[in-house]
C-alpha positions in Angstrom: 78.7 96.1 117.9 82.1 93.6 117.9 85.5 95.9 117.6 87.9 94.9 115.1 91.8 94.3 116.6 94.4 97.3 117.3 96.1 95.4 114.2 93.9 95.3 111.9 92.9 98.9 112.2 96.3 99.8 112.4 96.6 98.5 109.0 93.6 99.7 107.7 94.9 103.4 109.3 97.1 104.6 106.5 95.2 103.7 103.5 92.1 105.0 105.0 93.9 108.4 105.9 94.8 108.5 102.8 91.7 109.4 101.3 90.5 110.7 103.8 92.5 114.2 102.5 90.2 114.4 99.6 88.6 116.9 102.1 91.5 118.2 103.4 92.0 119.2 99.6 89.6 121.3 99.4 90.7 123.4 102.4 94.4 123.2 100.9 95.5 121.0 104.3 97.7 118.5 104.2 98.3 118.0 107.7 98.9 114.5 107.8 101.5 114.1 105.7 104.9 112.7 107.2 107.0 114.5 104.8 108.3 118.4 104.6 108.2 120.0 101.3 112.5 119.8 101.4 112.2 116.4 103.2 113.8 113.0 102.0 111.7 111.4 99.1 111.7 107.7 100.6 109.2 107.6 104.0 110.4 108.8 107.5 111.6 105.6 109.9 109.8 103.9 112.2 111.1 105.9 115.1 110.0 109.3 113.4 106.2 107.7 112.1 106.0 106.8 116.1 106.3 110.3 117.4 104.1 111.7 114.7 101.3 113.2 116.6 98.8 111.0 114.2 100.3 107.9 114.8 98.9 108.6 118.6 96.0 108.8 117.5 92.9 106.3 118.6 90.7 105.9 116.0 87.2 104.1 117.1 84.8 102.1 114.7 83.6 104.8 114.3 85.7 107.1 112.8 86.8 104.4 110.7 83.7 103.6 109.2 83.2 107.5 108.4 86.5 107.4 106.8 86.1 104.5 104.6 82.3 106.4 103.1 84.6 109.3 101.9 85.2 109.7 98.4 88.8 109.3 96.8 87.9 111.8 94.2 84.8 114.4 93.6 83.6 116.6 90.4 82.7 119.9 92.0 81.6 122.9 89.5 84.0 121.2 86.7 86.2 121.2 89.3 87.9 117.8 89.5 88.8 116.5 92.9 91.7 114.4 94.0 94.2 113.9 96.8 97.4 113.1 94.4 98.6 114.4 91.5 98.6 110.9 89.9 96.7 109.0 86.8 96.5 106.1 89.3 92.6 106.5 89.8 91.8 105.8 85.9 92.8 102.0 87.1 90.2 101.6 90.0 87.4 102.3 87.7 85.8 104.6 84.0 83.9 107.1 86.2 84.1 109.1 89.5 81.1 107.2 91.2 82.6 103.2 89.9 86.5 104.9 91.3 84.5 105.8 94.7 83.1 102.8 94.8 85.7 100.9 94.6 88.5 102.3 96.6 85.5 101.4 99.5 85.4 98.0 98.5 88.8 98.0 98.6 89.0 99.8 102.1 86.5 97.4 103.7 87.9 94.6 101.9 91.1 94.3 105.0 92.8 92.3 101.8 96.6 93.5 102.4 97.1 93.2 98.9 94.4 95.1 97.6 95.5 97.8 99.7 99.1 98.0 98.9 98.1 98.4 95.4 95.3 101.0 96.2 97.8 102.7 98.4 100.6 102.5 95.9 98.6 103.6 93.2 96.8 107.0 94.6 100.0 108.2 96.7 103.0 108.9 94.5 103.4 111.8 93.2 103.9 114.4 89.5 102.0 112.6 86.9 101.0 116.0 85.5 104.6 117.8 85.3 107.0 117.8 83.2 106.5 117.1 79.4 103.4 114.8 79.8 101.7 116.5 82.5 99.7 118.1 80.0 98.1 115.4 78.3 98.1 113.0 81.2 95.9 115.8 83.2 93.7 115.8 79.9 93.0 112.1 80.2 91.7 112.5 83.8 89.5 115.1 82.8 88.2 113.3 79.6 87.7 110.3 81.6 86.3 111.8 84.8 85.2 115.2 83.2 86.1 119.0 84.5 87.8 121.6 83.1 90.2 121.7 85.7 92.3 118.8 88.2 93.2 120.6 92.0 94.6 118.0 94.2 96.8 117.7 97.2 99.6 116.0 98.2 102.4 117.4 96.4 103.3 120.5 98.2 103.5 123.7 96.4 107.4 124.7 95.1 108.9 121.4 97.1 110.0 120.3 93.6 111.4 123.8 92.7 113.4 123.1 96.4 111.2 125.7 97.8 110.3 126.4 101.2 106.5 125.5 102.4 107.0 128.9 104.5 106.9 130.9 101.0 103.8 129.8 99.8 101.2 132.6 99.4 98.5 130.4 96.8 97.6 127.8 94.9 99.8 127.3 91.5 98.6 126.7 88.3 100.5 124.2 86.1 100.1 121.9 83.0 98.8 124.4 80.6 96.3 125.8 83.5 94.7 122.4 83.4 96.3 121.4 87.1 95.9 123.4 90.4 97.9 122.5 93.2 96.6 123.6 96.7 98.9 122.1 98.9 101.2 125.0 100.9 102.4 122.2 103.2 100.7 123.3 106.7 102.9 120.5 108.9 106.1 122.0 107.3 105.2 125.5 108.3 103.2 126.9 105.3 100.0 128.4 105.1 96.1 126.9 105.2 95.0 127.6 101.8 91.6 128.7 101.4 91.2 128.2 97.5 87.9 129.7 96.1 86.2 127.9 92.9 
């Protein structure tokens, strides 16, 4: 198998890693976040990212292929598992299977505009918060199935200024329709295991 140039692999890396996190969501591990629980809302600078352990990994084509095959979302035991707490998944398909198929196609495409749009749609935060949160969560559940959304990406308590080390368990919100299970492991929070 001919290896793609390092630059092409690097361009896909960030997007692919975001979708790997669906599995980490199940284990409440948000190991690859570059944002601390109380840190800035914009991404860290290039020098900071270069020092991050995740950016020092050398992934093989085998690793990249495996990551691309991971689903972007899953429906397990009436729980809709998402990486991000966003409704952007709805733009990528009408069903869980369609979203996963389309996301996989985009990740394999190496088309920068589509990759950027996908990354942008699925890495925002907080669509299930505030007054409109329950309606947004209901829309996702009606479209994709399930009775509760479980997600990572937004660390428990970060919107209230809580330190990650203070987290002791998952947090339910949006009238009980949504559970955030990301305790902020890279920022000193615990690694939660959530039974459902």
